[in-house]
C-alpha positions in Angstrom: 102.7 128.1 98.3 106.2 130.0 98.0 108.8 128.0 100.2 112.0 130.0 99.4 112.3 131.9 102.7 111.6 129.1 104.9 114.4 129.3 107.6 115.4 127.0 110.1 112.6 127.0 113.0 112.5 126.3 116.8 114.4 123.0 118.0 111.0 121.6 118.9 109.7 122.2 115.7 112.0 120.0 113.9 111.4 117.1 116.3 109.2 114.1 115.3 105.5 113.7 117.2 106.7 110.1 117.9 107.3 109.5 121.8 110.8 109.5 122.8 112.9 107.5 125.3 116.0 107.2 126.8 118.0 104.3 125.9 120.2 101.9 128.5 123.4 103.8 126.4 122.3 107.1 126.5 121.0 107.0 122.8 117.5 108.3 122.2 114.8 106.0 120.7 112.6 107.6 117.9 109.9 106.1 116.0 112.0 102.6 117.0 115.7 103.8 116.2 118.0 104.3 118.2 120.4 107.6 117.8 123.0 108.7 120.2 122.8 112.0 121.5 125.2 114.6 120.4 125.4 118.4 121.2 126.2 120.6 118.5 129.3 122.7 119.0 129.2 126.0 120.2 131.5 129.1 119.4 134.4 129.2 121.3 136.8 132.4 122.3 139.8 132.2 120.6 141.8 133.9 123.4 140.4 131.6 125.7 141.1 127.8 124.0 142.8 128.0 120.3 143.1 124.8 119.7 140.4 122.7 117.7 141.1 118.6 118.3 139.4 115.9 116.8 139.6 112.5 114.8 139.6 111.6 110.9 135.7 110.4 109.8 134.8 108.8 106.9 131.3 107.1 107.4 128.2 108.0 105.7 125.2 106.8 107.2 123.7 110.1 108.6 122.8 111.2 105.5 121.7 108.1 103.4 119.2 107.6 106.7 118.4 111.1 106.4 117.9 111.1 103.1 115.5 107.6 103.2 113.1 110.0 106.2 112.9 113.3 103.2 111.6 110.6 100.8 109.5 109.1 103.3 107.9 112.6 103.4 109.3 113.1 107.3 112.1 115.2 108.3 115.0 113.5 110.1 115.3 113.2 113.8 117.7 115.6 115.1 119.8 113.9 116.4 119.8 111.2 113.3 121.5 114.0 111.5 125.8 114.4 111.8 127.4 117.1 109.8 130.6 115.4 108.9 128.9 112.1 107.6 126.9 114.4 105.5 129.8 116.3 104.1 131.8 113.1 103.6 129.2 111.0 101.6 130.2 113.0 98.8 133.3 113.1 96.2 135.3 116.4 96.1 137.8 117.0 93.5 141.0 117.5 95.6 144.0 117.0 93.9 145.5 113.6 95.2 149.1 113.4 96.6 152.5 112.5 94.2 153.9 111.0 97.5 152.7 110.4 100.9 149.2 108.8 102.2 147.9 112.6 101.8 147.5 116.4 100.7 146.2 118.9 102.6 143.5 121.7 100.7 142.4 125.0 102.7 140.1 127.3 101.3 137.7 129.7 102.7 134.7 132.4 102.1 132.4 134.8 103.4 129.4 133.4 105.0 126.0 133.7 102.7 124.3 133.4 105.9 126.1 135.4 108.7 128.0 138.6 107.3 130.2 138.8 110.2 131.4 135.3 109.7 133.9 133.2 107.0 133.5 129.7 106.5 137.1 127.8 106.4 137.9 123.8 104.9 140.1 121.8 105.5 140.4 119.2 103.1 142.0 116.0 103.2 143.1 113.8 100.3 143.9 109.8 100.4 146.6 108.4 98.3 144.8 106.2 95.3 145.4 102.7 95.1 144.1 100.6 92.4 142.4 97.1 92.5 145.2 95.4 90.9 147.9 97.0 93.7 146.0 96.5 96.5 146.3 94.3 99.4 144.9 90.8 99.4 141.6 91.2 101.1 139.9 88.5 103.7 136.1 89.5 104.3 134.0 87.5 106.4 130.6 89.0 105.6 128.4 88.7 108.9 124.2 89.0 108.3 121.8 89.3 110.6 119.4 86.5 109.6 116.5 87.6 112.9 113.0 87.7 112.0 112.9 91.9 112.0 115.2 91.2 108.9 112.4 89.8 106.6 111.3 92.2 104.4 112.6 93.5 101.2 114.6 96.7 102.1 116.8 94.3 104.7 117.8 90.5 104.3 116.8 90.4 100.4 119.0 93.7 99.8 121.8 92.6 102.3 122.3 89.6 99.9 122.0 91.8 96.8 124.8 93.7 98.5 127.5 91.1 99.0 127.0 89.8 95.8 127.9 93.4 94.5 131.0 93.2 96.7 131.8 89.7 95.5 132.1 90.6 91.9 134.5 93.8 92.7 136.9 91.7 94.6 140.8 89.8 93.1 141.8 86.8 92.5 143.7 86.9 96.2 140.6 87.4 98.3 138.6 85.5 99.9 134.7 85.5 101.3 133.2 84.0 104.6 130.2 84.1 105.7 128.2 83.5 109.2 124.6 84.4 110.3 123.4 84.7 113.6 119.6 84.8 114.2 118.6 82.9 117.4 121.4 80.9 117.3 125.3 81.2 115.2 125.9 79.3 111.8 128.5 78.9 109.9 127.3 79.4 106.2 130.7 79.4 104.1 134.8 79.0 105.2 136.8 81.3 103.7 136.6 80.8 100.0 138.4 82.2 96.9 136.4 85.3 95.3 136.4 84.1 92.7 134.2 81.3 93.0 131.1 83.1 92.5 128.9 80.3 92.2 129.7 78.7 95.3 129.3 82.3 97.3 126.0 82.9 95.5 124.1 79.4 96.2 125.5 79.8 100.2 123.7 83.4 99.4 120.1 82.2 98.4 120.1 79.6 101.0 119.8 82.9 103.8 116.2 83.2 105.3 115.0 85.3 108.4 113.2 84.3 111.2 114.3 83.9 114.8 115.7 86.4 117.3 119.0 88.1 117.0 122.4 87.2 119.0 124.2 89.5 117.2 127.0 89.4 120.2 127.7 85.1 119.8 127.3 86.1 115.6 130.3 88.6 116.4 132.4 86.6 118.3 132.2 83.9 115.0 132.8 86.1 112.7 136.0 87.4 114.5 137.2 83.8 114.6 137.5 83.4 111.3 138.7 86.9 110.3 141.6 86.7 113.0 143.1 83.2 111.0 143.7 85.4 108.4 145.1 88.3 109.8 149.1 88.6 108.7 150.8 91.9 107.7 150.4 92.7 104.0 147.0 91.8 104.0 143.4 93.2 104.6 141.2 91.0 107.2 137.6 92.8 107.8 134.8 92.2 109.1 131.6 93.3 107.5 128.1 93.4 109.6 124.8 93.8 107.7 122.1 94.3 110.4 119.0 96.5 110.9 121.2 96.8 114.3 118.9 95.4 116.6 120.0 92.5 119.6 117.9 91.5 121.8 119.0 87.7 122.6 122.0 85.9 123.4 125.4 86.0 125.3 127.7 89.5 125.1 125.1 91.9 124.4 125.8 94.8 126.2 127.1 97.6 123.6 129.9 97.7 126.2 130.6 94.2 126.0 130.6 94.5 122.0 133.0 97.7 122.5 135.3 96.3 124.3 135.7 92.8 121.8 135.7 95.0 118.4 138.8 96.9 120.5 140.1 93.8 121.0 140.7 92.8 117.5 141.8 95.5 116.5 144.8 95.1 118.0 144.7 91.8 116.3 144.8 92.9 112.5 141.2 93.0 111.8 139.3 95.9 111.3 135.5 96.1 111.2 132.6 98.1 108.9 128.6 98.1 109.8 126.1 98.5 107.3 122.6 99.2 108.0 119.4 98.1 106.1 115.7 99.3 107.3 113.6 101.1 109.7 111.8 100.9 112.9 114.1 98.6 115.6 117.6 100.2 113.5 120.3 101.2 116.4 122.1 103.8 114.3 124.1 104.5 117.6 125.6 101.0 118.3 126.3 100.5 114.5 128.7 103.6 114.6 130.3 103.5 117.6 131.2 99.3 116.8 132.6 101.2 113.3 134.4 103.6 114.9 136.1 101.0 117.6 136.6 98.6 115.0 139.1 101.0 112.9 136.7 100.8 110.1 133.5 102.7 108.8 129.9 102.8 109.4 126.9 102.7 106.1 123.3 102.7 106.1 121.8 101.2 102.6 118.4 101.9 101.8 118.5 100.9 98.3 120.1 99.1 95.4 121.6 102.0 94.1 123.3 103.0 97.3 123.7 99.4 97.7 126.2 99.2 94.7 127.7 102.6 95.8 128.7 101.5 99.1 129.7 97.7 98.4 131.6 98.5 94.8 133.0 102.3 95.7 133.1 102.6 99.4 133.9 99.3 100.9 136.0 97.4 97.8 137.3 100.5 96.3 138.8 101.4 99.7 139.7 98.4 102.0 143.3 99.2 102.3 144.1 101.6 105.0 146.4 104.1 104.4 146.9 105.9 107.5 145.2 105.4 111.1 144.9 107.1 114.3 144.7 110.1 112.0 143.9 113.2 114.2 143.7 116.8 113.4 144.3 120.0 115.5 143.3 123.6 114.1 145.3 125.9 115.9 143.9 129.2 115.8 145.7 132.8 115.5 143.3 134.5 118.3 144.9 138.0 116.8 143.6 137.4 113.6 140.3 134.8 114.9 138.0 136.0 117.1 135.9 132.6 117.9 135.5 130.1 115.8 133.3 126.5 116.2 134.0 123.1 114.1 131.0 122.1 112.1 130.0 118.5 113.2 132.6 116.2 114.4 131.1 115.8 118.0 131.4 112.3 118.7 134.8 112.7 117.2 136.2 115.1 119.9 139.9 115.1 121.1 141.0 116.2 123.9 144.1 119.3 123.1 146.9 117.4 125.4 145.5 113.7 123.5 147.1 115.1 120.1 150.5 114.3 120.4 149.6 110.9 122.1 150.0 108.3 119.8 148.1 106.0 122.3 145.0 107.6 122.2 142.9 106.2 119.4 141.5 108.4 116.3 140.4 107.3 112.6 141.4 105.8 109.7 141.5 106.8 105.9 141.2 104.2 103.9 142.9 104.7 100.2 140.9 107.1 97.7 139.0 108.7 100.5 138.3 112.2 101.0 138.1 113.9 104.9 136.5 117.9 104.7 136.3 119.4 107.8 133.9 122.9 107.7 134.7 125.7 110.6 132.5 128.8 111.2 135.1 131.3 111.8 134.8 135.5 112.7 138.0 137.6 112.1 139.4 139.8 114.5 139.7 142.6 111.7 143.1 142.9 112.4 146.1 142.2 109.8 148.0 139.0 111.1 148.5 137.2 107.8 148.4 133.7 108.9 145.0 133.0 110.9 146.0 129.2 112.1 147.9 126.0 111.8 146.6 123.1 110.5 148.0 120.0 112.5 147.7 116.2 111.0 148.7 113.5 112.6 148.6 109.8 111.5 150.5 106.1 112.1 151.3 104.2 108.8 148.5 101.2 108.2 151.1 98.5 110.4 153.1 101.8 112.5 153.2 102.5 116.6 154.6 106.2 116.1 152.6 108.8 114.5 154.3 111.7 111.9 153.2 114.7 112.1 152.1 117.5 109.3 152.1 121.3 109.6 150.0 123.6 107.3 149.8 127.2 107.2 146.4 128.8 106.6 146.5 132.7 106.1 144.1 135.0 104.6 145.6 134.3 101.1 143.3 131.1 101.4 140.3 133.2 101.5 138.0 134.1 98.6 136.6 137.4 98.6 133.2 136.1 98.3 131.4 132.8 98.0 130.9 133.2 94.1 134.8 133.3 93.7 135.5 129.8 95.9 135.8 126.6 93.6 132.5 124.7 93.4 133.4 121.8 95.4 134.3 124.2 98.4 130.6 126.2 97.7 128.8 122.5 97.9 130.7 121.3 101.0 129.2 124.6 102.8 125.6 123.9 101.2 125.4 120.3 102.8 127.2 121.5 106.0 124.6 124.4 106.7 122.2 122.1 105.6 122.7 119.5 107.9 123.0 122.3 110.6 119.8 123.4 110.0 118.3 119.8 110.0 119.2 119.1 113.4 118.9 122.8 114.7 122.0 123.8 115.6 122.0 126.7 118.1 124.3 129.0 115.5 122.2 127.9 112.7 119.2 129.6 113.9 117.3 131.6 111.2 119.5 130.4 108.4 117.7 129.5 104.9 117.7 126.8 103.3 116.7 128.4 100.1 120.3 130.2 100.5 122.2 126.9 100.9 119.7 124.8 98.2 120.7 127.7 95.7 124.8 127.7 96.9 124.6 123.7 95.6 122.6 124.8 92.7 125.4 126.6 91.6 128.1 124.0 92.7 126.5 120.5 91.0 128.6 120.2 87.8 126.8 116.9 86.5 127.1 114.6 89.4 124.2 112.6 89.9 124.9 112.7 94.3 124.8 116.3 93.8 121.8 117.0 91.9 119.7 114.4 94.3 121.0 116.4 97.3 119.4 119.6 95.6 116.1 117.9 95.6 116.0 116.5 99.0 116.4 120.2 100.0 113.9 121.0 98.2 112.0 118.6 100.3 113.5 119.7 103.6 111.9 122.8 102.6 108.6 122.0 101.8 108.3 119.7 104.9 109.6 122.3 107.6 107.1 124.6 105.9 104.9 122.6 106.6 105.6 122.1 110.2 105.9 125.5 110.8 102.3 126.1 109.6 101.3 123.2 112.0 100.0 121.1 109.4 
């Protein structure tokens, strides 16, 4: 069967046939997993509103969860796909800053999907802080040991993940371990990360059983973390769970989110790491990490555990800029309309861009943040297409500093082939995500075109090579869905 012409079907064709029901926190449950519902950004007429404002996001959970669906022979639910988390899963070769917290890289090229449009990329590279130079880290691992965590891809994988993290910590770092099931248990007080034998022994005692008192577990973990919070150190709670929360106090998502946000002001950040399928509460895990000034990951294999706990968690523990906001001001004389691909859950009111009390995203050492726009040009000659502004606070600061960068026609390549490989790959990833989530603006787009674009930008990278294979699996599944099989 020829699959090369597979295009994005109507939204209903991509939805799983499992029963769907709205949950109490307005998420949607699909196959037992709960996702937040976000409407894809539509095109905006520049003459009516020329400002696009959003917060930085370096989460990657959406991509690794979608990958798991595809590897199991299923298209991911449309609501599980967040474009920015697909794009930011991958490494890009942006030049790091010689001074300051980050550099900005702007590029654009004609769309291979629509002759009237251009893609424009805003890429940010955070400064790199070596393992030996970073601040001491005090990590409290909060592990869900409820009965639902018994399968091999949940608690056993979570335990091995923590062992990977411990191996990559420094002599000045500490590790504490709290578990929650029907009740909360302090398994290990703050212990030097160098005492590997003691930490491993504590981890090896963990077994799954009982209900899920997530709320009380969070409170216990934060009590440890607050004691270690101080200027010049990193104090972070790392939650490892399948995202279910069914008994115990302080259970409502709103209550937990309020509690997490309170501890941020005391110097404690939060990372959430999801495991398993069937009752995974994706929307809650993402919101908790957002309010906790941390990151949300999803681990589906030992390979992903090493990526998250060896590179992304321990390698980027130190926050280099907080409350990072982007605002792109398009020139209506040059750009007739635009749309931001993804970041729907990071939307910020234009008037709040310079309000430093409004919470935004964080960038860790070595992090890259990439955002893509689709734009339609007016055809007129103005050189300046837009001004990209970034506002951010120092890690312990209260007042943000603002930088501005011009996006001009000089940043636009004459063809997609002339663009950098990083740009071409990022466009392929964003387009694939938009097709998988049935974004109206991507109707009729071809996964075959996206795959060809990615194939020419792999550059020997293992994650990129895997992505090309995943597009092939998605094409086969979409073709089968379209033919009614």
